N, C-alpha and C positions, 0 to 999 in steps of 0.2 A: 412575731412571725418566725418560724423555724425553717431554715434551709439545710437540707442534707445533700451531700454531694461526694462522690469519690474523688474526682479530679478537681472539681470546683472551677473548671475552665469551659464548661458548656455555655454558649452565649446566653441562653435564657435564664441561667442561674444568676449570673451577675445582673442581667437586664432587669429581672424581677425586683431584686433588692434595691437597685438604683431607683426604679420607678416608685417604689414604696417609700424610700427615704425622701424623695422629692414631694410626693403627693400626700403622704400620710405622716406628718411629723410627730404624731403622738404615739406611733407604733415603735416598739423596741424589737431588736433583731437578735436571734441566736443562730450562729452558723456552726454546723457540725460537718467536718470534712476530713478525708483521709490524707489530703495533700497540703502540706504546709506551704508549698511553693505555687499553689494554684491561685487563680484570680480571686476566688471568694475569700481565701485566707489572707492574701496580701492587701486587697483593696480596703477591707474594713477592719483590719487589725487595731487601728488607733481611733476608730470612730466611737464617739461617746455614746451613741445609740445602738451599738452592736457589740456583742460578745462572740469571739471566735474561738472555737475549741477544735484543735486538730488531734486526731487519733495518732497512734504510733505508726511509724513509717511502714512497718511490716503489714499493716492493714491495707496499704495502698497497692492492691495487686496490680501487676503489670500487664496481665493478659487482656484480650479484648473483652471478654465476658466477665462481668462483676460477680464475684463469688464471695471471698472472705470479706471484701469491702462491704457488701450488702449486709451480712450477719453482724458485722462489728458496728455498722451504723444503726442497725435495729437495736442492738444492745445499748448503745450510747443513748439513743432516743428513749428507750425503755426507762432509763434512770429518771427522766423528766417527770414520770408519773409516780416515782417512788423517792423523790428527793428527801422526803421526811422519814423514810424507812430504809436507811443504808444497809442494815443487817439483812433485811428481807431481800433487798436487791442482790447482795452478795450471795445469799443462799440460792437464789434463782440462777445467777450466773454459774455457780459451781455445779448445780444440778444439770444445767443445759450442757456444760462441758463434759460431764460424765456421760450423759446420754448420747451426745454426738460422738464421743470417743468410742463407746460400746457399739454404736451403729456402724461405725467405720470398721472397727476390728472384726465384728461378727458377720456383717453383711455386705462387705465390699465385693466379694466374689459372687455373691447372689445377684446383686445389682449389675455386675458386669455380665453375667449370664443372661439376665433379663433383657439387657440392651442389645443382645445378639438376636432376639426374637424378630420375626418377620413383620414387624409393624411399620406402617408409614404415617401413622397419626398417634398422638397421645393426648388423652383427656385427663386433666388433673382436677380432682374434686375436693372441695373443702367447704366448711360451714363457718360463718362468722369471720373471726380474725384469720382463720385457717384458709378461707377463700382468698385472702390476700396472699398467703403463701402459695396457693395453687396458681395464681396469676403470675407470680415471680417464677415458679418452677416451669411454667409453660414458656415464659420468655427465655429462660436458660436453654431449654431444649431447642427452641427456634433458632436462637443465636448459634449454639454449638454445632448445629447441623446445617447452618447456612440456609435454612428454610427447606431442606430436603425432607424434613419430618414436620408435618403439620401439627399444630398444637391448639389446645383450647383449655382455658381455666373456667370452671363453672361451679356454682353452688349445687349441692345435692338436690334441693327442692327446685332450683331453677332449671335443672336438666330436663324435667318432664315437660316444660314449656317450650318445646321446639328443639333445643339443642340435642336431645336424645338422637335425633336423626343423623348427628355427626358420628355416632358410634357404629362403625362397620366391622367387618371380620378382620381388618388389618389395623385395628385400634387397641393400643394398650391403655388400660385405665389405671392411673395412679390415684389411690384413695387415702385421703388423710382422714382418719377416723376419730371423731370427737371423744373426749373423755367425759362429756356432760351427757347423763343418761337419756334425757328427752331428745337432744339433738342426735345421739347415737341411734336411737330407735328409729327416727326418720331416715337416717343414713343407711341403716341395715336393711330397711324395707326397700330402699332404692337399689342397693346392691343385689338383693334377691330378685328384684324385677329384671335387672339386666341379665341375671343368670337364667331366669324363666324364659326370656325372649331370646336367649342365646346371642346376646350382643357383646361385641368385643372379642379380641384375641385372647387377652389374659388381663388379670388384675394384679396390681401390686398394692398391698394394703399396709399402711404405716399406722401404728397405734400401740396401745398396751392392752393386754387381755383381749386379743382379737378372737371373736367367736369362731370356732372351727367350721361352723356351717356356712360362713361366708367365703370360705377358701375352697375354690374348685381345684381339680387335679393339677392343672397347669398354672394355677395362681401362686403368688409369692406373698407370705405374711412376714412382715418386719416388725418384731416385737421390740419396742423401745421402753425399757424400764424407767419409770419416773415421770412419764408424760402426764398420767392422771393426776399426779401430785402437783405438777407444774401448772395444770389448767390450760385451756385452749389459748388463752391470751398470750402465753409464752411459747406455744408449740410451733409457730411458723418458722422459728430458727431451725428447728430440727427437720421440719417438712422440707424446707428449701435445701438443706444439706443432702437429703435423700434425692431430691429432684436434680440437684447439681451433679451428683455422681452418676445418675442414670444418663444425664445429658453428656457428661464427659466420656463415658464408655461408648455411648452411641456415636459421638464425634469421631472416636478412633475406628469404630465399625464402618463409618462412612469414608475412612481414609483421609480425614481432615486433621489439621493440627489444632489442638485444643487452645493454644495461646492465640492463634490467629486463624479461626475457622473460615472467616469471610475472604476466600482466596481472590475474588474479583474486586474486593474493596468496596462493596456496597455499603457496609457499615464499618465504623472505625471506633477505637477505644474512646476517644473524645469526639463529641458531635462537632462536625465541621461548622465553621462560621456561616451564619445566615443572617439576613436582614431582620431586624426587630421593629415591630410596628406598635407604637404607643397610641392610646386614646387621646383625642384632642381635648384640651381643657380650655 
């Protein structure tokens, strides 16, 4: 059982491991956390059935919204699937670093300008593993704007089954474009359909070799070299960085503080304590 946590202090994080240690003695545990002082790291450090790995302190971001902690936990967990291929893992990490750096250097102002547009909703689209990136990006926008901007993460194919009704004239659509040819064909068809129906305020498309025909006059194309070589399974790290930056600049546009956008304290950096209910045995 793998537990991933930024702070490791959320009640359900420790509660889940405690329950499994008591009820499932055959299960072994791996804890990945950014906080060596958190409950997850401290409670199980000496447990013979648990291995605790804490990332560098610089990954434990201090703001309300999880940003660098998220991407670093993704990279740490990614190694689990490549433990027998350290060279490949290192190559992937270096390419992701280059691509993320180029995105920030070349498109920071572009994303800042997009964040000023008159949208009140954002739809994030992704297929496969990039749908997971779309959900995380949607959460970042929601948190960074304290809910002032409504968000949705959806799959391209899933959008036709009802959620397309979410796309109004005040909706920005952020599109994570697949590098896999068949998936991209379906995605391109969906984006053309949005254009034909004149849905949405504008599109922000992230990918490599983005077809010019998918980009309308007021749309933004963010070309990320190396995505096709990385493959969709590694691209959510880049997708989320783009979503985080859009959310950061929208937070400023809403006159909120990026480190603590929830001014009324509705949400906090670490989930407040709450009662845990365990099944009766």
